MILO-522070 format. One record per residue (C-alpha): residue number from 1; residue in three letters; x, y, z. Coordinates in steps of 0.02 Angstrom, whole numbers, plus 50000, padded with zeros to 5 digits. Layout:
BEGIN
(rec NUM; 'ALA'; (X; Y; Z));
...
REM end
This chain:
BEGIN
(rec 1; 'MET'; (48316; 52649; 48786));
(rec 2; 'LEU'; (48492; 52570; 48771));
(rec 3; 'GLN'; (48593; 52541; 48931));
(rec 4; 'PRO'; (48764; 52541; 48938));
(rec 5; 'ALA'; (48823; 52346; 48968));
(rec 6; 'GLN'; (48867; 52294; 49135));
(rec 7; 'SER'; (49042; 52238; 49198));
(rec 8; 'ASN'; (49074; 52051; 49211));
(rec 9; 'THR'; (49178; 52106; 49356));
(rec 10; 'GLN'; (49005; 52155; 49460));
(rec 11; 'LYS'; (48926; 52009; 49438));
(rec 12; 'PHE'; (49080; 51889; 49482));
(rec 13; 'PRO'; (49171; 51971; 49604));
(rec 14; 'ALA'; (49356; 51909; 49583));
(rec 15; 'THR'; (49368; 51811; 49749));
(rec 16; 'ALA'; (49215; 51702; 49672));
(rec 17; 'ILE'; (49330; 51642; 49509));
(rec 18; 'PRO'; (49373; 51473; 49541));
(rec 19; 'THR'; (49566; 51407; 49543));
(rec 20; 'TYR'; (49628; 51253; 49471));
(rec 21; 'ASN'; (49783; 51173; 49608));
(rec 22; 'PRO'; (49843; 51021; 49530));
(rec 23; 'VAL'; (49874; 50875; 49637));
(rec 24; 'LYS'; (50061; 50858; 49691));
(rec 25; 'THR'; (50126; 50695; 49702));
(rec 26; 'VAL'; (50215; 50634; 49876));
(rec 27; 'THR'; (50303; 50468; 49787));
(rec 28; 'ALA'; (50406; 50462; 49640));
(rec 29; 'PRO'; (50332; 50385; 49483));
(rec 30; 'LEU'; (50367; 50207; 49477));
(rec 31; 'GLU'; (50523; 50166; 49379));
(rec 32; 'GLN'; (50528; 49996; 49299));
(rec 33; 'ALA'; (50643; 49890; 49165));
(rec 34; 'THR'; (50553; 49840; 49021));
(rec 35; 'ILE'; (50555; 49700; 48895));
(rec 36; 'GLY'; (50450; 49721; 48749));
(rec 37; 'ARG'; (50355; 49607; 48626));
(rec 38; 'SER'; (50486; 49590; 48500));
(rec 39; 'VAL'; (50630; 49556; 48613));
(rec 40; 'VAL'; (50711; 49392; 48640));
(rec 41; 'ILE'; (50837; 49358; 48790));
(rec 42; 'LYS'; (50931; 49203; 48818));
(rec 43; 'GLY'; (51023; 49204; 48998));
(rec 44; 'ASP'; (51032; 49261; 49152));
(rec 45; 'ILE'; (50925; 49430; 49210));
(rec 46; 'SER'; (50963; 49522; 49390));
(rec 47; 'GLY'; (50962; 49675; 49432));
(rec 48; 'ALA'; (50902; 49783; 49553));
(rec 49; 'GLU'; (50724; 49854; 49497));
(rec 50; 'PRO'; (50562; 49803; 49452));
(rec 51; 'LEU'; (50550; 49722; 49291));
(rec 52; 'PHE'; (50416; 49701; 49160));
(rec 53; 'ILE'; (50446; 49541; 49006));
(rec 54; 'ASP'; (50296; 49562; 48874));
(rec 55; 'GLY'; (50430; 49483; 48770));
(rec 56; 'GLN'; (50521; 49289; 48772));
(rec 57; 'VAL'; (50641; 49254; 48901));
(rec 58; 'GLU'; (50736; 49107; 48932));
(rec 59; 'GLY'; (50860; 49071; 49065));
(rec 60; 'THR'; (50857; 49128; 49255));
(rec 61; 'ILE'; (50770; 49302; 49340));
(rec 62; 'THR'; (50851; 49329; 49492));
(rec 63; 'LEU'; (50770; 49510; 49554));
(rec 64; 'ALA'; (50753; 49472; 49745));
(rec 65; 'ASP'; (50693; 49633; 49826));
(rec 66; 'HIS'; (50595; 49683; 49674));
(rec 67; 'ARG'; (50435; 49616; 49569));
(rec 68; 'VAL'; (50441; 49561; 49407));
(rec 69; 'THR'; (50281; 49560; 49304));
(rec 70; 'ILE'; (50249; 49452; 49136));
(rec 71; 'GLY'; (50144; 49536; 49019));
(rec 72; 'ARG'; (49989; 49474; 48936));
(rec 73; 'ASN'; (50114; 49452; 48774));
(rec 74; 'GLY'; (50255; 49381; 48890));
(rec 75; 'SER'; (50319; 49210; 48870));
(rec 76; 'VAL'; (50457; 49145; 49016));
(rec 77; 'THR'; (50531; 48988; 49012));
(rec 78; 'ALA'; (50661; 49038; 49177));
(rec 79; 'ASP'; (50654; 48993; 49359));
(rec 80; 'ILE'; (50603; 49163; 49447));
(rec 81; 'SER'; (50662; 49218; 49614));
(rec 82; 'ALA'; (50592; 49399; 49677));
(rec 83; 'ARG'; (50501; 49457; 49816));
(rec 84; 'GLU'; (50341; 49480; 49713));
(rec 85; 'VAL'; (50298; 49394; 49535));
(rec 86; 'VAL'; (50141; 49456; 49423));
(rec 87; 'ILE'; (50091; 49331; 49282));
(rec 88; 'MET'; (49969; 49380; 49141));
(rec 89; 'GLY'; (50055; 49291; 49016));
(rec 90; 'LYS'; (50152; 49123; 49017));
(rec 91; 'VAL'; (50270; 49047; 49127));
(rec 92; 'THR'; (50377; 48879; 49121));
(rec 93; 'GLY'; (50511; 48851; 49285));
(rec 94; 'ASN'; (50487; 48856; 49468));
(rec 95; 'ILE'; (50466; 49019; 49562));
(rec 96; 'GLU'; (50518; 49077; 49705));
(rec 97; 'CYS'; (50434; 49212; 49802));
(rec 98; 'SER'; (50493; 49297; 49966));
(rec 99; 'ASP'; (50319; 49397; 49967));
(rec 100; 'ARG'; (50182; 49342; 49836));
(rec 101; 'LEU'; (50139; 49287; 49684));
(rec 102; 'ASP'; (49986; 49323; 49597));
(rec 103; 'ILE'; (49926; 49238; 49439));
(rec 104; 'ARG'; (49794; 49324; 49346));
(rec 105; 'GLY'; (49658; 49259; 49249));
(rec 106; 'GLU'; (49715; 49261; 49088));
(rec 107; 'GLY'; (49896; 49176; 49134));
(rec 108; 'THR'; (49975; 49025; 49143));
(rec 109; 'LEU'; (50115; 48931; 49248));
(rec 110; 'VAL'; (50184; 48765; 49240));
(rec 111; 'GLY'; (50312; 48748; 49394));
(rec 112; 'ASP'; (50327; 48724; 49566));
(rec 113; 'VAL'; (50308; 48878; 49678));
(rec 114; 'VAL'; (50377; 48940; 49862));
(rec 115; 'THR'; (50308; 49084; 49924));
(rec 116; 'GLN'; (50225; 49164; 50081));
(rec 117; 'ARG'; (50056; 49209; 49989));
(rec 118; 'ILE'; (49992; 49166; 49832));
(rec 119; 'SER'; (49837; 49229; 49725));
(rec 120; 'VAL'; (49754; 49142; 49572));
(rec 121; 'GLU'; (49616; 49219; 49484));
(rec 122; 'ASP'; (49473; 49105; 49415));
(rec 123; 'GLY'; (49533; 49080; 49237));
(rec 124; 'ALA'; (49697; 49045; 49277));
(rec 125; 'VAL'; (49797; 48904; 49234));
(rec 126; 'MET'; (49918; 48817; 49356));
(rec 127; 'SER'; (50004; 48654; 49362));
(rec 128; 'GLY'; (50156; 48609; 49489));
(rec 129; 'LYS'; (50181; 48598; 49682));
(rec 130; 'VAL'; (50138; 48749; 49802));
(rec 131; 'GLN'; (50234; 48779; 49952));
(rec 132; 'VAL'; (50182; 48919; 50068));
(rec 133; 'ARG'; (50277; 48947; 50180));
(rec 134; 'ALA'; (50264; 49069; 50358));
(rec 135; 'GLN'; (50298; 49248; 50364));
(rec 136; 'GLU'; (50475; 49308; 50439));
(rec 137; 'LYS'; (50373; 49405; 50565));
(rec 138; 'GLU'; (50283; 49244; 50632));
(rec 139; 'LYS'; (50459; 49132; 50634));
(rec 140; 'ALA'; (50528; 49269; 50739));
(rec 141; 'LYS'; (50386; 49247; 50858));
(rec 142; 'ALA'; (50380; 49076; 50870));
(rec 143; 'ALA'; (50580; 49070; 50866));
(rec 144; 'ALA'; (50577; 49191; 51044));
(rec 145; 'ALA'; (50424; 49079; 51099));
(rec 146; 'GLY'; (50511; 48922; 51110));
(rec 147; 'ALA'; (50674; 48979; 51171));
REM end
């Protein structure tokens, strides 16, 4: 009446057991400097890495080859010079970007802008002049064609 229990290996051969192979990332994780909510900085900031600001900054910010991100809690009263600027908080000052400026829906900018590309989401507030200049590749083509 009683039958011996069957082995699990008969029901599920070893080759049918799924294996998990984690995905390996090819690029290094993004490293960036962070100015936290409670931090207040008065002075000039420069560096060679991306910067995330969630606190208060007064002065100038110069990160020519990197991104500056102003977080939702960030409040910046400074002129900014960077490759890319993303605004989710409040900025008062002039911005010069070698690539692009991105003002998110909750962001506010009071100041003049010089950039190659600009993106302003619905709900963003912006007051100042905007100068969109040609990309470097197009300038080089125009110079070569004119010579």
